[in-house]
Every structure is written in structure tokens, then in C-alpha cells.
N, C-alpha and C positions, 0 to 999 in steps of 0.2 A: 504494500500500500504506500502510495506517495504521500509525503508530508509537505504542505504548502509553506512551511516556515523556512523560507530561504531569504538570505540577505539580498534585497533588491539592488544594492549598490555593486556594480561590477568592479569599478576601480575609481581612483581619484586622479585627476589631471590638473596640475597647478591649483590644487585646493578645491577644485570643482568635482562634485560627485557625479560620476557617469553611471546611469541606471541600466540594469540589464534589459529593461523594457525597450529603451532606445537602441541599445546595442543589437538586440535581436531583430527589431524592425529594420534597422539599417542593414543588417546582414541579409535579410530577406529582399530588400530593395536592390542591393548590390548584385546578388546572385540572379535575381529576376532580370535585372537590367543586362547582365552579361549574356544570358540566354536569349533575350529579346534582340540584342545586337547581332548575335550569331544567326538567329532566325531571319532577321531582316536581310542580311547579306545573302543568305541562301535563296531568297525569293526576289533578289534584284533591287533591294533598297539599300543604299549605302550606309555604312556604319556611322558616318558623320551626320546623316539625316536623323538616324535614331538617337544618337547622342544629343543632338540639338533638341529633339523632342523631350528626352528624359530630363534635361536641364530645367525645362519648364514644368513638365508633368509631375515629377516627384514632389517638389515643394508645394505645388498647387494641390496635389492630392492630399497631402498632410493637412493643409489648411482646410480643405473640404471635409476631411474626416473629423477634424476638431470642431468645425462650424456645425456640422450635422449633430454631433454629440451635445454641444452646448445649447443649441436651439431646443432640443428635446429634454434637456436637463437644466433649464434656465433657473429653476428655483435654487439650484446649488451655487449659482454664480451671480445672481442679481445683487447680492449684498457685498460682493468682492469681485469686481470686474477684472482686476489684474490677474485673478486666478485663471481667466480664460486662456492666457498664453502659457500656462504651466502644464505641459503635457508629460512631465517627467514621471508622474505616477499613473499614467494611463489616460483614458478619456478620448480615444480615437475610434470613431465608428467606421467600419469598413465600407458600408454602403455610401457614406459621404465621400470617402476617398475614390470609390469607383465612379460615382456621378461626376466628380470634379475632373477625374482623369479622362473620362469619355468626352466631356465637353472640351477639354484641352485638345484631345486628339482630333475632334471634329474641326475646330478652328485651325489647328496646325495643318491638317491635311488639305483643307480648303485653300490655305495660303500657299502651300507647296505643290498644289495640284496632284495630290496622291490619292488613290482610291481609299476612302475611309474604312470600308469593310476589310479590305486587304490588310490595312494597318492594324486594325483591332485584332485580327486573327493572329498576328505576330505577337501582340501583347498578352493575349488571353492566358496562355500557359504560364507565363511569368507572373501574372497577377495571382493565379492559384498557388504557385510555389511560394511567392512572397507571403501570402496569407498563412500557409502551412507553417512557415518558420516564425512569423510574427506572433502567432497565437501562443507560443511558449512564453512570451513576455507577460501574457495574462496570467499564466501559471505562477510565475515568480512574483507578480504583484498580488496574488491571492484573489483574483477576480475571474469573471466569466466562467463560474462553476455552476453546477446544478444543485438540485435538492438532495435531501438525505436518502441514502441507498445502502443496501447490503451487498452489492455486487463486488466480486473479488478485486476488481481494478479501481475501487473507490479511492479517493484522496481524502486526506484529513484536513479539515478546516475548522478552526475554533473547537477542536475536540470532537467534531462530528464527521462521519463518513459521508461524502457527497459525490455526485456524478462529476467526473472530469470533462465537462462539456467542451472546454478549450481543446482537450485532446481529441474528442470526437471530431471536432471541426478541422483540426490540424490533419488528422488522418484522411478525412474526406477530401480536403484540399489537395493533399499530396497525390491521392489516386486520381483526382480530376486532372491535375497537372500531367501525370503519366499518360492518361488516356488522350488528352488534348494533343500532346506531342505526337502520339501514335496517329491520331485522326488526321492531323494536319498533313502528315507525310504520306498517308496511305488511303484515306477514305474521303477526304474533302473534295467536293465537286464544284462548289461555288464560293466566292469570297463572302465572308461573313459567317459561314457555318461554324467555324471553330469558336468564334466569340459568342454567338448565341447559344451554342452548346454549353459554354462556360456558365452563362447566365442561367440556363435551364438546370444544370446539375447543382450549381451552387445554391440557387433558389430553393430547390427541392431539399437539399441537405440542411440548409439554414432554417427552413420552416420547422422541421422536426427538432433540430437541436435547440433552437430558440425557445421552443415550448418547454424545455427542461431547465432553462436557466433561471436564476433567482435575481438577476440584476438587469432585466430587460427594461427598455424605455417604453413608455406607454402613451397612448392617446385614449383617455378614458379607460375602459376595460380591455382595450385591444393592444397587443404587443406590436409596436411599430415595425420591428424587423420582420415579423411574420407577414404583415400587410405588404411590405416591400418585396418579400420573398415570393409571395403569390404573384405579384406584378411581374417580377423578373422571370419567373417560371412560365407564366402565360405568354409573355413577350418572346421569350426564347423559343418556345414550342411553335408559336405562330410564325416567327421569322424563319425558323429552320424549314418549315413546310413550304413557305413562299420561295425560299432559295432553291429547294429541291425541285420545284416546279419549273425552274429555268431550264434552258436547253443544254443540260449536261455540262454546264460550266463554260458555254461558248462565249459568255459575256465577261469572263474573267480578264 
């Protein structure tokens, strides 16, 4: 059984505490960026183009993830606005990061005259891998866990055995990454299919995992992430079927 009592400080640099949460998210971003750059080169998009995109997309995605979280947790910040910029202890919502990243990709591809869907196909596996790694930051922070359980793989939080929902999502994300890499190279027929499959698989996994968590963001009685998950799942399935109706990829 895992114990969540772990020092959240990875190391100190010039007297500044560097948190494991930030280290793991950064590792996920770096590894994801590396794979995206290699994938871009494979499909005829230059490394420089992808690097230019990442320079904009990574910080904007972090801002989007934080903004999303703060909007739906405003009661925690309205008395101390300066805490909004303090992300060292957590408070990044994946959906906010995805939305910000997709909007950035749309603007970037329009300006560079690149096929938007082709570009998102390159990024999709990297997003899943980055999420798989970053979720372990939640483990160290003692967050994103589920309710009380007796399963053998439970983790210990405040003396109680609970579902390691961060682990469930990390495992799902990693398998989504592996499948999307396989699909891109072997099964894809039209631009956009890999990205919308990511939305489909992640939406499906997140809907069920979110239902087990104890720290969900709510709108009234509804869990926000489950609402968004249903939307991404429906959008992904719909768009995949639309893409498959095209003429066997002749418009790629």
C-alpha cells in the first residue's frame, strides 16, 4: 500500500524550494515536446515550426489550466488574489490546459498556413504522455485521490485507505499514448482522427475516474469535469465518424 506522506519539496535552488509537482509537470512537458518534435519531422513539419509553437503553447496552456481551476474554485481565492499565481502546491486543471493549447494551435496554424487537424494529430500522443507523468505530482501533493476503499492497491491518506485515482488516470493516459502512437502510424486514414480519438478515450476514462474523486469542482450538484468529459467524448465520436466518411484520406 502506498503512503501519500512524501516531502513535496524536490530540492532547493538558491534558497528557493522547487516542488516535485512542478518538476514532474515539467518532465512531462519536456518528454511530450520531444516526441511531438520527432513526430512533426516524420510527417513533413519542420522541427523549428514545432519548437516555435511549443514556445507559445506550453506557457499558455499552464495559464489556461490555472485560469480554469481558479474560475471554478473562486471562493478559495477571492479573499487573497495573489494566491492565484501560486501554482507550487497544485491547482492546475487539465481541461483548461487542453482548451488553451487547442486555441493556441488553431491561431498558430492559421498564421503559418498549416493544416490544423494534421497539427493536432502530432500533439495528441504527447498530451496523453505528459498527463500520465504529471499526475504523479498529484500523488506527492496528496490530492486527486478517491474515496475510502479496501482494494489491495489503496493508498493511505490521513490514516484512511482510499482509491489512487491519480494512478488510474496516469495508467489510462499512458495506454492512450501507446495506442495513439500505434494508430497514427498504422491505422489513421484522415487528418484529425488521432486527436479526436484522444478526446474520445480521455473523455471516457475521465468521466468514470472523476466520479471516484473527492476533490472535484462542481456547478451545483454536477461535477464539472464529468460534464466536460461527456462533451469531449461526444465530440470525439462525432468527428471521428465524419472523418471516416471522407474518401479514404484523399483530402489529407
